C-alpha positions as CSV (number, residue, x, y, z in Angstrom):
1,M,108.4,78.8,-31.9
2,V,107.9,74.4,-32.2
3,R,110.8,72.9,-34.1
4,G,110.9,69.6,-34.5
5,I,113.7,67.5,-33.8
6,E,113.8,64.4,-35.8
7,I,113.2,65.6,-39.6
8,G,112.6,62.6,-41.7
9,M,110.2,60.5,-39.1
10,P,107.0,58.9,-40.7
11,R,103.9,60.8,-40.4
12,G,102.5,59.9,-37.8
13,S,104.7,59.5,-35.5
14,S,105.7,60.0,-32.3
15,G,109.3,62.0,-32.5
16,R,110.7,64.6,-30.1
17,M,110.5,68.6,-30.8
18,V,111.7,71.6,-29.1
19,I,108.9,74.4,-28.2
20,S,110.3,77.3,-26.8
21,G,108.9,80.8,-26.6
22,R,106.2,82.6,-23.7
23,L,105.0,80.5,-21.1
24,A,101.1,81.2,-22.1
25,D,102.2,80.8,-25.6
26,V,104.0,77.4,-25.2
27,C,100.8,75.9,-22.5
28,A,99.0,77.1,-25.8
29,E,100.7,74.5,-28.4
30,L,100.8,71.8,-25.8
31,D,96.7,72.6,-25.2
32,R,96.6,72.4,-29.1
33,L,98.9,68.9,-29.5
34,A,97.0,67.4,-26.9
35,A,93.8,68.1,-28.8
36,L,95.5,66.1,-31.8
37,E,95.9,64.3,-29.8
38,G,92.7,63.4,-28.9
39,N,91.0,63.2,-32.2
40,P,93.5,61.3,-34.6
41,R,91.1,62.4,-38.1
42,S,92.6,66.5,-37.5
43,L,96.0,65.1,-37.8
44,G,95.0,62.3,-40.7
45,I,95.8,59.2,-39.3
46,G,92.9,58.0,-38.3
């Protein structure tokens, strides 16, 4: 589960979040977020 902590942050801003769940799921989510970070167009900011 991914839960945003700082609601109201502008889109594309780095805020805090909580990722919880099974280790494999957390690692997969971190990999997904890292891939998005490497491709700013996928976030709508490039």
